[in-house]
N, C-alpha and C positions, 0 to 999 in steps of 0.2 A: 911769094904770091900773096896778095892781100885781097880780102873780101870785106865789104863794108856792110854794116847792119844797122838799121834804124832801131832804136831801143825805147823811145818814148819816155814819158814821165814816170819812171818806176822808182821804187824805193828798195834798196838792197842793203846787205849787211854793212859793207864798208861805206862810211859816210862820203868819202871822196868818190867812190863809184856811183853814189846816188846823184852826183851832179849830172843832170840829164842832158848830156851832149847829144846832139842829133845823130851823129854818125860815129861809130866806133870801129876802129880798125882791128880786125881779128886776124892774127897771123897764123897761117897754117904751116906747121913745121914740115920740113921736107921728109919724105918717106924714108924709112929705114929699109934699104933694098937688100939687106942681109937676111931679112925674114922671108921665108918661102910661103907664098899664098897660092902657088900654082896647084898644089895638091889639095884634093878635097876629101881625102880619106884618112885624115890624121887623127882618128879617134884613138885615144890611148887611155891608160888608167886614170890620167888626170881629169878626164871628162867626168868621172864620178865624184870628184872632190868639189866641195863648195869653194867659192872664191870670196875670201874675206875682203880683199882689196887693201892696198897699202896707202891709197890716197886719203886725204883728209876731207874730201868733198862729202857733203851730206847726201843722204838718200832723198831724192826729189822725185815724187811720183804724183800723178793726178788721181790715182786710186785712193779711196777713202781709207783703205787699209793702212796706208802710210800717211796718216794725217799729221800736220805739222805740230811740232812741240808747242805747248802752251807757255812759251816764254820768249823773251827777246834774245837776240844774238848780238854779241859785241863785235867790234871790228876784226878781232882775230877769229871770229867764227864760233867761239865758245858760247855755250848757253849761259845767260845771266838772268836769274830770277830776282824779282823785287824783294830783297831781304831787308828786314829792319836794321837800322844802324846799331852798332854795339852800344850797350848802355841803355837801351830802351827798356823802361821799367815794366814788369809784368802788370797787366791790367785785365779787365774783363775781355772775353772773346770778341764782343761787339766793338769795343774800343780799339782792340788790336786790329780787327778787320778794317775799321775805318782808317787807321793809321797806314795799314798796308795799301788801302785804296788810294790814299794820297801819294804814296811812293810810286805806285803803278802809273797814276796820272802824271806825276812829275816827269817820270822817265819818258812817257809817251809825248808829252809836251815838248821836251828837248829834241826828240827825233823829228817832231812835226816842224819845229823851227828850222832844222837843217833841210828838211824836205822842201819847205817853202823857199828857202834861199836858193836851192838848186833849180827849182822851177823858174824862179826869177832870172837866174843865170841863163837858163835855156831860152828864155824869151829875148835876151839881149841880141843874139845874132838874127833873130826873126825880124826885129824892127828895121835894121838897116837893109836887110834883104828885101823886105817889103817896100821900103822907100826907094831903092834902086830899080824896083820892078817897073816903075812908071817913067823912068828916064830912058834916054836913047841907048844906053848901054847897060841893060839889066843883067844881073847875075842869074836870077831865076825869074820866071813869070809869076804874076799874082797867084794864079791857080796852083802852080807848083809849090809856092811858099805855103799857101793855105792847106794844101794836101799834106805836106810834110809836118807842119806844126798844128795839125787839126786837133782842136779841143784843149790844147795845152793852156791857153789863156783862161778858159773856163775852169779847168782843174785848179789852177793857181788861185783864182778868186774864191772858189769853194773852200779850199784849205786855209786861205788867209782869213776868211770870215770865221771859220771854226776856231782857229788859233786865237784870234782877237777876243772871241767870246769865252774861251776856256781859261785863258791866262788869269784874269782877275779872280776867278773862282779858286784857283790854286793859291794865289797870293793871299787871299783872305779866307783861308780854309777853316771850316769847323764841321762838326758831325752833321749839321743840317744842310750843308751845301748840296745842291742837286745839279748833276751834269748830264743825266740820262737823256734829256730832251735834245742836247747838243749832238750826242752820238746818234740818236735816232734821226735827226735831221741830216747829218752827214751820210748815214746809210741810205736815206731816201734819195740822195743825189747820185747814187752809183750809176745811174743811166748814162752819165757823162763818160765814165770809164768804159761802159759797154760800147758807146759810139767810137771811142778811141780805139778799142780793140778791133771793132768791125772795120775800121779804116786802115788797120795795121798793114795788111798785105799791099794795098795800094800805095801807102806811104813808103814801104820798103822798095817797091819797084820804081817809084818816082825818084827817090833818093839815089838809087843805083844808076838810073838813066842819066840823071843830072851830073853825077860824078864822072861818068864816062864821057859825057858830051861837053862839059864845061871845066876848063882848066882852073879858073878862079875858085869854083865850088869844090873842086878836087883838093886844092891847096887848103881851103878852109877845113875840109874833112880831115886831111892829114895832120894839120895843126891840132885839131880837136882830139884826134886819135892819139897823137903824141902825148898830149896832156894826160889823157886817160891812162895810157900805159905807164907813164912816169910814176903814177901813184898806185899801181897795182900791188897789192900786198898778198892776197891769198887766193888759192884756187877756188875757195868757196864763193867768193864774189863773182868770179868768172862764171861759175855754174848758175848763180842766181841772176846773172845778167839777162837770162832768157825768160824771166818771169814778170811780164808787164803788169800783173795785178798784185805784185808783192805788197804794195801799200795797203790794199784791201785786206790781204792776208794778215798783215801786221795789225791792222785795226781789229780784225776778228779775234786774234789772239789776245789783244788787250781787253776786249769785251769779255772773253772767258775769265780772265784774271779779275776784272772788276766785279763780275757777278759772284765770283768765289768769295770776295771780301766785302760784299754788300749785303746787309741783313735783308731778309725777305720782306719785312714790313717797311723798309725804306722806300720813299717815293721813286727812287732811281731804279729799283729792281725790275718792275714790269717794263719800263722804257728801255733799259739795257737788254732785256730779253727780246723785245721787239727788234732792236737794232741788230742783235746777234742773228736772229732768224732771217732778217732781210739780207744781211751780209752773207750768211751761209747759203741761202738760196741763190744769191747772185754768183757766188763762187761755183756752186754746182752747175748752174746753167751756162756759165761762161767757159768752164774748163774744157768742155767737149768742142768748143768752137775756135779755140786759139792754138790748135796744133801747129799751123803753118808758121807761127811767129817764132818758133823756138830756135831753129838753127838753119843755116844755109851755107853751102860751099860752092865755089865756082870750079867747074871741071876744066881740064886743059882745053876743051873745045869752046869754053866761054859760056857753057850752059849753067843755069841756076838749078841746083839740086838741093831741096830742103828736106830736113828730117820732119816727118809728120807724126810718127809714133814709134816708141820702142819699149821693150819690156822683156822679161825673162819668161821663156816657154820651155816645156818639156818636149823634146823630139824623140820619136821612136826611130832609132838608127841601128841597123844590123841586129834587130831583135832585142835591144836594150834601151833603157831610158837615158837620155843625155840632156843636161841643162844647157840651153842655148840663150844667147842674147839676140833678139830679132829686131832689125831696124827697117822700118817702112819709110822709104824716101818717096819723093813725088813721082819717080819713074821706075823704081825697082824695089824689090824686097830682098834684104840681105840677112842671112843667118850666120852668126859668128859664135865662136867660143873664146873665152878668156884664156890667153896663153899663160903658162906658168912662168913667173919671173922671179928673179932673186930679190932679196930684201933691199928696199931702197930704190929699186928701179920702177919706172912708170909702168902702169898696166898696159897691155897690148892685146889686140884682138887678132884672131885668125879666122879668115873667111872660110866657112864650110861650103856654102853655095849661095848663089843669088839667082833671082828670076826677074827679068824685065816685066813690069806690070802689063805691058801689051801682050805678053805671052802667058800670063798667069790665068788659070781657071780654077774654079772650085770643083774638085773631083766628085762625080756622081758614080756610084757603084751600080753595076748590073750583075746578073746572075753568074756571069763568067769570071767576075773578079774574085780573087782570093784575098781575104782580109788577113793582114798580119796578126799574129797572136799577140794580144795585149795581156800581159800578166797583171792581174789585180790581186793585191794582197788581202788576206782575210781582215775583216774589220777589227777583230780583237788585237791584231798586231799594230794597227794604226792607233787604237785607243791606248795601248800600252806605251807607245812612244809619247803620246800626248801627256800621259800621267808622268812619265819620266821627265819631260820638259818642265812640268809644273813643279815637280820635286826639286829640280835644279834651280828654278826661279826662287823657290822658297829658301834654298840653301844660300843663294847669293844674297838675299835680303838679310839672312841671319849673320852672314860673314860681315856685311857692311855695318850692321849694328854693333857687332862685337869688336871689330877692329877699325871702325870708321872708314871702311872701304879701302884700306891700304894693304890688305893682305894679298899675297900672290895667289891665294886660293880663288879670289874673285875672278882673276883673269883665266885661271885654269877652268873654272866652272863656266865662264862665258864661252870659252872655246868648245867645251863639251856640249853646251846648249846649242851653239851654232851648228855643230855636227848633227845633232838630233833634229833640229828644225830644218836643216838643209835636206836631210834624208826624207823627212815628212813631205817637204815641198816637191821632191822629186818623185815620190811613189804614190802620192794621193790622187793626182789628176787621172780621170778616166774618160772624159768627153772628147771624142775625136774631132780634130780640125784638119781636113785634108786640103792640100793645095797641089796644083799640077802645072808643070811646064809643058805646054802643048808641043814643044820641040824636044822634050826630054823626059825625065823621070818625075815621079810623084813623091810628095813628102807628107809625113803624118806627125802632127803635134797632138799632145794630150793636154786638155785644160780641165780645171775643176769647176768652171762656171760657164753656163750657156750665155750669160750676160757678157762675159769677156770674149767668148767666141764671136758673138754678134758684133761687138765693138770692132774687132779686127776685120771681120768680113765687110762691115759697113764702111770702114775707113778705106779699105782697098777698092771697093766698088765705087766710092765717091771719086777717087782719083782716076779710075778707069773710064769715067764718063768724059774725061778730057781727051783731046786728040793726041794719043800717045803713040810714039814710034818705038819699035823694038830697038834695043841697044846692046851692043857687044863690047864689053870693057876689055881693054888691053891689060896685060899683067901689071903695067905701071899704073894705069887708072884704077884698077882694083886695089892695088897696094895703097894708093893715096886715099881712096875712099875708106878702106878698112882702118888705116892709121888714124883717120880723122874721127872715127867712131868714139874714141875715148873723150874727145872734146865736145862732140855733138850730143852725146847721150843725155837723156834726162833722168833715167833710172840708173843709179850708180851701184847699188848693192841688191842682192836678192832680198825679197821682202820678208825678213825674219826679225824677231824681237831683238836678237843679239846685235843687230845692226842699227838699232834705234838708240838715241840718246837716253840717258837715265831720266831726264826731265820729261820725256814724252809720255803722254797719257797711256796707261796700260790697257785701256778699254774697260768694258763692263763684263763682270762675271756674275752669272745668275740666270734668270729666266725673263724673257721679253714676251709679254702677252700682246698679241696683235689681232685686231678684228679687221678683216677686209670687208668693208661695207658694200661698195658698189663701184661701177665705172660708167662713164658716159663719154660721148664724142665719137662713137663708131658710126660710120656712114651707111653700112649695110648690116643686116642681121647675120649673126654668126654664132658658132658654138664656142663659148669663151671661158677661160679659166686663168687663174694667176698662180705664180710660184713666188716663194719668198726665199731670198738668199741672205746670209750674214757672213762676215769675215771672221776667221780665227786662224791663228798660227800662220799668218801670211798669205792665206788664200781664201776664196769664197766657196761656200758650200750651200747647196739647195736644202732647205729645212722643212718646207711645208708647201702644200698644194691645195687650192680650193677645188670644190666640185666643178664640173663642167656645166655652165648655164646655157641651155640649148636655144638656138634660133632667136636671138635677141640683139638689140642695139644698146640696151641699158641693163646689164646684169646686176642683180641684187643678191650678193652672196651672204653677207652678214655672218661670216664664219670666223670663229675665234681660234687662235692657235697659241700654244705655249712653246716658245723656241729657246733652247738652251744657248746661252752666250758664253764664249770662252775667250775673253779679252777682245770682244767685238766692238767696232766703232761705226759700223754702217749697216743699214738695212736696204736691200735692193728688192724691187718688185718688178716682175716681168709678166706681161699680159700676152696670152697665146690664143690663137684660133686652133681648135682641136681638129686634127686630120682623121677622118673616118674612112678614107679611101685606102683600102688594103693594098692596092697596086703601088701606092707611094711609100709604103712602110719599108724601112731599111732593115736588112737582115742583121745589122750590127745592133746589139741590145742597147748600147750606150748612145746610139744616134737619136737625136730628138728631131723629128720631122715636122712637128707642129710649127705653125708660122708665128713668129714673134710680131705682135701688133704694136707693141710699145714697151719701153723699159725706162726705169728711173730709180733714183736712190735718194736716201735721206741720212744725214749724219745722226748718230745716236749720241746726242749731247747729254751728258749726265745731269746737267742742270735742268733739262727739260723733261727727260723720261723718268728720273728718280722722284716720282711723286705718287701719292695715293690715288690721285685722280687720273682718268684717261686723258691722253693728249691726242686731240683730233688733228689730222693733217691730210693734205692732198698732194699727190705726185702727178705732175703733168708730163705726158709722154706722147710726142707726135700728134698733138691735138686731142689725145685721150686723157681724161682725168680720173684717177683712181682715188677714192676716199677710203681712209683707214684710220683706226685709233690704236694707240699703243700705251702700255705702261710697263715699268720694269720692277722686278723683285730681286733683291740681292740673293746670292746663293745661301748666305747664312739664314735669311728669313724664309726662303723657299723650302729649305730642308729642315726647318724648325718643326719639331713635333709638339703640337699644341693640343692638349686634351679638349674634347668637345664639352661645351656647357650643358648640352642636352644628351643625357645618357640613354635616351629612348631610341636613338638612332644606331648606326653601325660605324660610321666614319668618326675617327677620333675617340673611340670607346675601346677600353681594354678588351682583348680577344676573349678572356675568360668570362667577362660579363655577357658578351654577345652569345657565346656558345651555351652558357647556362640559361639565358633567356629563351634561346631557340631550341634548347634541349637537343643540341647536335654536337658532333665531335669537331666538325669543320664549319666555319661560318657560311651561311647560305650564299652570301655574295661571292665568296671564293669558289664554291662548288658550281654556281651558275655561270660565272665568267669562264672558268676552265672548261666547262661542258660546251659552251658556245664557241670558244676558240677552237677546240678540238673538232667540233662539228663542221665549221666552215671557214676557219682561219688558219689552220695548221699548214696550209700550202701558200699562205699569203707572204709575198716577199717582204722581209723586214718586220715581221710580226713582233710586237713588243718594242721594236726600235723606232719605228715610224710613229710620229705623234698623231693621235686622233683629234678630231675637231673638239675644242675645249667646251663649246656650248653643249655638244652631245654628251660629253663626259659629265658635265655638271647636271644635266637632265637625269642621267642614270644615277648619279650620286643622290640626288634629291629623291628619286623613286625608291632606292634601297633604304634611305634614311627614314622614309615614311611608310615603308612596307607596302608600297602601292600594289594594287591588284593587277596593274598593267605591266608589271616588270617583264614577264615572259614575252608579251607582245612586243614591248620595246626592244628587248634583246634580239628577237628574231628579225626586227626591221632595221636595227642600228648598224652603222658601219663597224666592221670588225675591229678596226684600229681604235675606235672609241671604247669598245668593250675591253680590249687589252689595256688601254690607258686607264680605265676605271679600276681594274684590278691592281695596277701599279700604284694608283693614287690611294687606294685603300691601305695598302701596306705602308706607303709613305706617310700617311696621316695617323697611323697608330700612335697612341701617346708614348709608347716605348717600342723599340724595335722588336720584331717577331722573335729574334734570338736573345732578347732581353738585355737591359743595361747591366744587370748583375753579372752576367757571364761574358760581357764584351771583352774585358781585359784578358780573360782566360782564353777566349777564341784567338785574340791577337798573339798570345804567347804560344798557343798550341800550333798554329799554322807556321810559326817560325822555327819549330823543332826540325832538326836535320835527320835524326834517326827515324826511319819509316815506321818501325814497330812502336816507338814511343809516341809518334804523331798519331798513329791509328788508335792507340790506347786512349790518348788524351781527347781526340776529336769525338770518338764514340761516347766516352764518358760525359763529355759536355752535352751531347744530344740527350743522354739519359737524364741529365740534370734539368732539362727544360720542363716547365709545366706541361701537363698532358695536352691541353688545347693548342699550345704553341707547337709542340712536337708533332702532333698528328697533322696539323695544318701545314707545317713545314715539309713533312714527308709527302703529303698530297701534292703540294706545289712542286717538289723536287721531281717526282715521277712525271708530272705533267711537262715540265721543262725538258726532261730527257726525251719525251715523245716528240716534242717540238723539234729538238735537235736532230732526231732521227730523220727528219725531212729536210735537213740542211741543203742537199743538192737542189731542192726546189725553193725553199723559203730563205736560203742564205743566212740562216741563224744557227751558228755553231754553239757548242757549250761555252766557249770563251765569250762569244757575243752575249749570250744570256747571262753569264756570270757578271759581265760588265754592267748590264742593264739592272739586274736585280740585287747584286751584292751590296752596294751602299744602301739600297732601299730596305733590305732586311736586317742590316747590321748597324747602320749609323745610329750612334747613341742619341738620347733625348737631350734637351737643352741643358740640363744641369750637368750632364756628363761632358758635353762639348766645352762648356765654360771652364771645366777643370783643366782642359787641354790647352787653354790660353791661345786659341786660334786668333790671329790678328789680321791675316791677309785673306782676301776672298779666294785667291788662287791656292792658299795653303790647304783648303778642304780637299782638293784633288792632290793629295800628297801620299806619304807612306801609308797612312791609315787606309785610304781608299784602295790602294794596291792590295793591302792585306785583306780588306773586306771582299774584294773580288776573288782573291785566292781561296778564302774560306768557303764561299759558295761553290767555286769551281772544284774544290776538293771533294765535296759531297756529290756534285754532279758527275764526277768521273769515278766515283766509288760504286762498286756493285750494289744492287738493290738492298735497301735497308728496311727491314720489317720492324714495325712497332713492337709486336709481341716478342720477337727474338731479341730485340735490343733490350727490352725490359727483363727478359729471362737470363740473358747472357751475363755470367758472373766474372768474365775476363776483364770487363771494363769497370773496375771499381777502385783501382789503386791510385788514381790521380786526384789530388785535392783540388777543389775549386776555390 
């Protein structure tokens, strides 16, 4: 059985595949009827295992988490980076960069020539088809030809002009050559591609109707398809066949590389930045609109069924979490799991269940419904897994450097990392997404992001607006559909780091400062707020939330947040209308009942955000515009302990100087923040974990530094998370850690001791060795954190959670100590040392109360040398 698909003027990895033939024959292999899909209760132990996948297809996903690698791909699908030829003599960094820039441009020019030739080849059948359209025996009508070949001539002319302008610059290359204006002009003409994609569905339908109705056109199609299949080399090319904007993606990747090798004072730099911004915005805007172009199969009844969306979701099944691959077709939703196959065999799916979209509803709970128990792991377990993953990443890098990546240990570590990341992906989601078959049972998925849940719901609702009829698939039809999922899918592997290519960007590690300024475009007054999400470890997490701006159409938040990034590549902003109607509140704590007014996302491009200056941007969403600013600080710099130049304040000043000046045993700032948190924040969910508004924290910092008379009034009025954030910031900005640089190595050795008596002796002796102001302050903080943990059933902050938050803050060495450790990777900071820092604080938190007087009197703890 053959199904024809219109593919348009796209560029893909294999040059022969890039020949943009209008119609491509996609053969659907006959189903394997030996596989049983009649049963829908086949959950076994394999459900809990991650699927590495034996195919060589790349992971293709529209989500920014899996952004494309910043390198080109060769015909065999392998990544190829622009590497200088052997023998290139060492020169200055700028000269090397410009030489690399020439190599990048030369490679891109070669691919551009191939692309133009294929566009020209595509135009060849169009001209005779158009010529016969005016004769008495036309193959196609003028309208049909223009629909199928829509905008191809324009795209050809744009790229031919670009090629002709770029070629002489490469042939006469020197360091002063400027090409940025050419790329900016090319990016400004992307509207032609937008028009092509918008016409895509109509073109597909027209081509299919013409093929069925016209024998001559069918023969042309089959000849074209035969040529295409003759030169098929790799399954990667087949996968990328469904990406009509691949040429734009390729241009975007080249812009990344050009910026990397262009000095910032070169005239090209701002022009290339503009071109990259335009291209990225185009990709972001178009990705949500091109779902129908991806895949289509013809059912035995002759119906066209297209894949609109697919992805990995966690399903609650029989009380446990199962990783599923969910496929949304134009008429049904199918939930499948990957079957376990022997090495060398193709992957296969097993259908768990499906629901016709005509029968699908989004379940609303009432008081009589019983919610299934959703087991949520303590946060400290999640954090421990993240730290383990970071340690493995660090070990992989060390192995590669030591043995040039040829060690078997690298593969062993990759497998171990895949297991840890898959576990994290399975156990992290908590946001429920319920769907219901009105003729059958209900199903519950767990997602990590409200953005993702909204995308699935909107995609389904958009399809349901059409005149859909309920469908009942026979076992043969279901088998055919399930068997085709491997070919139709666009997401090939679970979104974890171990499934990425080595050349792919690892994302940003550090802190992103975001100011949410304002929003406009609302038609009616409402109570509005925004949430911010970033990706890490393969999934998105909500990181911050603005205040609710009441009864307005133009909220002015102007709130700043500090968001920790862990390999992040994208920032999402969701705008909500707050629901104050208690009758609409859901009894499920994880359910978000507020209405999403709009959502949008922006790529965290290192070239843009890694700057001392704020980068102002606007996200457009459903007619709403949200203005925000952001800047990024690497983890190395953000955790750097820098002594204050003004010793009259308290931040960045040694604790001994502050206590001596104040004539106190514990700094005033520590006492006041602890008192306020215990007065009205000890029951606050996520206290010390949830970030306060950065502008509030800075205001408190300034007040304490100047010993303002208004401190007590400010503390009583300030949001409690800002006060908690101020206390953390104080300890983080001490010129040396509270537990001192001098004793840091001994703390690391002491916590590693196995014998409980020896560990007790050593750890108590180390406390006695601290200066009195440090020790008394530490003991005061320790007892406070224990009182916070006593309220864990309410505030969800366990001793483990508090240890994770405060451990690195109280122990991380100052700059001079860090440099001795030769830390070279941003992710290395979350490694063995951080795990040990957390364990040190946790040891004291779990220890019976420690009295300063008894500690000083006790002669038991004197035998361990520091």
